[in-house]
C-alpha positions as CSV (number, residue, x, y, z in Angstrom):
1,M,5.4,6.9,32.0
2,N,3.4,9.6,33.7
3,N,0.4,11.4,32.2
4,N,2.6,14.3,30.9
5,Q,4.9,11.9,29.2
6,N,1.9,10.0,27.8
7,N,0.7,13.1,26.2
8,E,4.1,14.3,25.1
9,I,4.8,11.4,22.8
10,Y,1.9,12.3,20.6
11,D,2.9,16.0,20.4
12,P,3.6,16.8,16.7
13,A,6.8,18.5,17.6
14,Y,8.0,15.5,19.5
15,V,7.0,13.1,16.7
16,N,8.6,15.3,14.1
17,E,11.9,15.4,15.9
18,L,11.8,11.6,16.5
19,F,11.4,10.8,12.8
20,E,13.8,13.5,11.8
21,Q,16.5,11.8,13.8
22,M,15.6,8.3,12.4
23,S,15.0,9.3,8.8
24,G,18.5,8.2,7.6
25,T,18.0,4.6,8.8
26,Y,14.2,4.3,9.0
27,E,13.6,2.5,5.7
28,R,16.4,-0.1,6.3
29,M,15.3,-0.6,9.9
30,N,11.7,-1.2,8.8
31,V,12.8,-4.0,6.4
32,I,15.2,-5.6,8.9
33,T,13.0,-5.5,11.9
34,S,9.9,-6.8,10.1
35,F,12.0,-9.5,8.4
36,G,10.9,-7.9,5.0
37,F,7.2,-8.1,5.8
38,S,6.8,-4.3,5.8
39,I,7.3,-4.4,2.0
40,R,4.7,-7.1,1.6
41,W,2.2,-5.5,4.0
42,R,2.4,-2.1,2.1
43,R,1.8,-3.9,-1.1
44,Q,-1.2,-5.8,0.3
45,C,-2.5,-2.5,1.8
46,V,-2.4,-0.8,-1.6
47,Q,-4.0,-3.9,-3.3
48,A,-6.8,-3.9,-0.8
49,A,-7.8,-0.4,-1.9
50,R,-8.5,-1.7,-5.4
51,L,-7.1,1.3,-7.1
52,L,-7.9,2.1,-10.8
53,P,-6.0,3.8,-13.5
54,G,-6.5,7.6,-13.7
55,M,-7.0,8.0,-9.9
56,H,-5.7,10.8,-7.7
57,I,-4.3,9.0,-4.6
58,V,-3.4,10.9,-1.5
59,D,-0.7,9.2,0.7
60,L,-1.1,10.6,4.2
61,M,2.0,10.5,6.5
62,S,3.8,9.4,3.4
63,G,7.2,9.1,5.0
64,M,9.8,8.2,2.4
65,G,7.3,7.4,-0.3
66,E,7.6,3.6,0.3
67,A,4.0,3.1,-0.8
68,W,4.3,4.8,-4.2
69,S,5.8,2.0,-6.2
70,P,3.0,-0.4,-5.3
71,I,0.5,2.4,-6.0
72,I,2.0,3.0,-9.5
73,T,2.0,-0.7,-10.2
74,A,-1.7,-1.1,-9.1
75,T,-2.8,1.8,-11.3
76,K,-0.7,0.6,-14.3
77,K,1.4,3.8,-14.1
78,D,-1.7,6.0,-14.7
79,C,-2.3,8.0,-11.5
80,R,-1.5,11.2,-9.6
81,I,0.0,10.8,-6.2
82,T,0.1,13.5,-3.5
83,G,2.3,12.6,-0.6
84,I,1.9,14.6,2.7
85,D,4.3,14.4,5.6
86,F,5.4,17.0,8.0
87,C,8.9,15.6,8.7
88,R,11.5,17.4,6.5
89,G,13.9,14.5,6.9
90,M,11.4,12.0,5.5
91,V,10.4,14.4,2.7
92,R,14.1,14.7,1.6
93,F,14.3,11.0,1.2
94,A,10.8,11.0,-0.5
95,E,12.2,13.4,-3.1
96,Q,15.0,10.8,-3.8
97,E,12.3,8.1,-4.2
98,K,10.4,10.3,-6.6
99,L,13.5,10.5,-8.8
100,K,13.6,6.7,-9.1
101,L,10.0,6.6,-10.3
102,E,10.4,7.9,-13.8
103,H,7.5,9.7,-15.4
104,A,5.4,9.3,-12.2
105,A,3.1,12.3,-11.4
106,I,4.0,12.8,-7.7
107,D,3.4,16.0,-5.7
108,I,5.2,16.0,-2.4
109,R,4.0,18.4,0.3
110,C,5.8,19.0,3.6
111,E,2.7,19.7,5.6
112,N,0.8,18.6,8.7
113,V,-1.9,16.1,7.8
114,F,-4.4,18.1,9.9
115,G,-3.7,21.4,8.1
116,N,-2.9,20.4,4.6
117,S,-3.6,22.5,1.5
118,L,-5.6,19.9,-0.5
119,P,-9.2,20.9,-1.3
120,A,-12.2,18.9,-0.1
121,E,-13.3,16.0,-2.2
122,S,-10.1,16.0,-4.3
123,A,-9.0,12.4,-3.7
124,D,-10.2,9.2,-5.4
125,A,-8.4,7.2,-2.8
126,V,-6.4,7.8,0.5
127,I,-3.6,5.5,1.5
128,S,-1.7,5.7,4.9
129,T,0.9,3.2,6.1
130,F,2.6,2.9,9.5
131,G,1.6,6.4,10.8
132,L,-1.4,5.6,12.9
133,K,0.6,4.5,16.0
134,T,2.0,7.9,16.5
135,L,-1.4,9.4,16.9
136,S,-3.5,9.8,20.1
137,P,-7.2,8.7,20.0
138,V,-8.1,12.4,19.6
139,Q,-5.7,12.7,16.7
140,I,-7.1,9.5,15.1
141,K,-10.5,11.1,15.2
142,L,-9.1,14.2,13.4
143,L,-7.5,11.9,10.8
144,A,-10.8,10.1,10.2
145,D,-12.5,13.5,9.7
146,E,-9.7,14.6,7.3
147,I,-10.0,11.5,5.2
148,M,-13.7,12.0,5.0
149,R,-13.1,15.6,3.9
150,L,-10.5,14.6,1.3
151,L,-12.3,11.7,-0.3
152,K,-14.8,12.2,-3.1
153,P,-18.1,10.4,-2.5
154,G,-17.4,6.7,-3.2
155,G,-13.7,7.3,-2.8
156,K,-11.6,4.5,-1.4
157,L,-9.2,4.2,1.6
158,S,-6.7,1.7,3.0
159,V,-4.6,2.2,6.1
160,L,-2.0,0.0,7.7
161,E,-0.2,-0.2,11.0
162,I,2.1,-2.5,13.0
163,S,0.0,-4.1,15.7
164,V,0.1,-6.3,18.8
165,P,-1.1,-9.8,17.9
166,R,-3.9,-11.0,20.2
167,S,-2.6,-14.6,20.2
168,R,-0.7,-15.3,23.4
169,V,1.7,-17.4,21.4
170,L,2.7,-14.4,19.3
171,K,2.0,-11.5,21.6
172,W,4.7,-11.7,24.3
173,P,7.6,-12.7,22.0
174,Y,6.6,-10.0,19.5
175,L,6.5,-7.3,22.2
176,F,9.8,-8.5,23.6
177,Y,11.2,-8.2,20.1
178,L,9.7,-4.7,19.6
179,K,10.8,-3.4,23.0
180,Y,14.3,-4.9,23.3
181,I,15.6,-6.3,20.1
182,I,14.6,-3.4,17.8
183,P,16.3,-0.8,20.2
184,F,19.5,-3.0,20.1
185,L,19.4,-3.0,16.3
186,G,18.7,0.8,16.4
187,K,21.9,1.2,18.5
188,I,23.9,-0.7,15.8
189,F,22.5,1.3,12.9
190,L,21.9,4.7,14.5
191,G,23.9,4.7,17.7
192,N,20.8,5.7,19.6
193,P,18.5,2.9,20.9
194,A,16.1,5.3,22.6
195,N,14.5,6.5,19.3
196,Y,13.8,2.9,18.2
197,R,12.6,2.0,21.6
198,M,9.8,4.4,21.0
199,L,8.5,2.3,18.2
200,G,7.8,-0.5,20.6
201,I,6.1,1.9,23.1
202,Y,3.9,3.4,20.3
203,T,2.9,-0.1,19.1
204,E,2.1,-1.4,22.5
205,R,-0.1,1.6,23.3
206,F,-1.7,1.4,19.8
207,G,-2.8,-2.2,20.0
208,D,-4.5,-2.8,16.7
209,C,-6.9,-1.2,14.2
210,A,-10.0,-2.6,15.9
211,K,-10.5,0.6,18.0
212,V,-9.6,2.7,14.9
213,E,-12.4,1.0,13.0
214,K,-14.9,2.3,15.5
215,I,-13.6,5.9,15.2
216,F,-13.6,5.8,11.4
217,K,-17.2,4.5,11.3
218,E,-18.2,7.3,13.7
219,A,-16.8,9.8,11.2
220,G,-19.1,8.4,8.5
221,L,-16.6,6.1,6.7
222,E,-17.5,2.6,5.7
223,V,-14.6,0.4,6.8
224,R,-13.7,-3.1,7.9
225,C,-10.6,-4.3,9.8
226,R,-8.0,-6.6,8.2
227,K,-5.3,-8.7,9.7
228,Y,-1.8,-9.2,8.2
229,F,0.3,-12.2,9.3
230,F,-1.8,-13.3,12.3
231,G,-2.3,-9.7,13.5
232,C,1.3,-8.5,13.5
233,A,-0.1,-5.8,11.4
234,T,-3.7,-4.7,10.9
235,G,-5.4,-2.2,8.7
236,L,-8.7,-0.8,7.6
237,T,-10.2,-0.7,4.1
238,G,-13.3,0.9,2.9
239,K,-14.8,4.0,1.3
240,R,-16.6,7.2,1.8
241,P,-20.3,6.5,1.2
242,I,-21.9,8.0,-1.9
């Protein structure tokens, strides 16, 4: 991959089109390719935020709304959720997810995270699952600034991403699985292995949340890094200082 291609894969238009094409099979593929761990990791990510009833929770890069059920459970069905995602395909499926969650107060906005319409200091908590890998280091800095803007003083955050384990025992088999087996499964379910091959490329380039931790701290957030299943996923939890 040359420098132009390196930059292109983080272009919002490219990412939008990629997930638009995968939206019909993305949820099923997530579960299959993670052996069901994606569901558990989302739940653990939400639990790590220590949400409370009555909170307004903003779900950034919300995808199909897969984190909403754990959020509603954690807040004892007493919360407001605002989901923000710029991919219309994902938002269409999120609307279907909303219909399944009876009486839940969910506002879905098809907007770019970096230009969303939410006012400053309007969120009690920010959640984001499996969107970090599609961001460049510059965009991750913008994300940290945006989370800082959205959170009320003392507001909580928890983010999660598929990662490359640092253990050699896991690292190479895991990368082989991401780069070769997942595209094969993508061909079976989607007929286009190239799209799902990109998930392996994004993950390998992302590494883990250790470098994200530094960026978030530089933005003024108090965070610490967490590992899930020996580093196959990592995340950050913390808050905006009071």
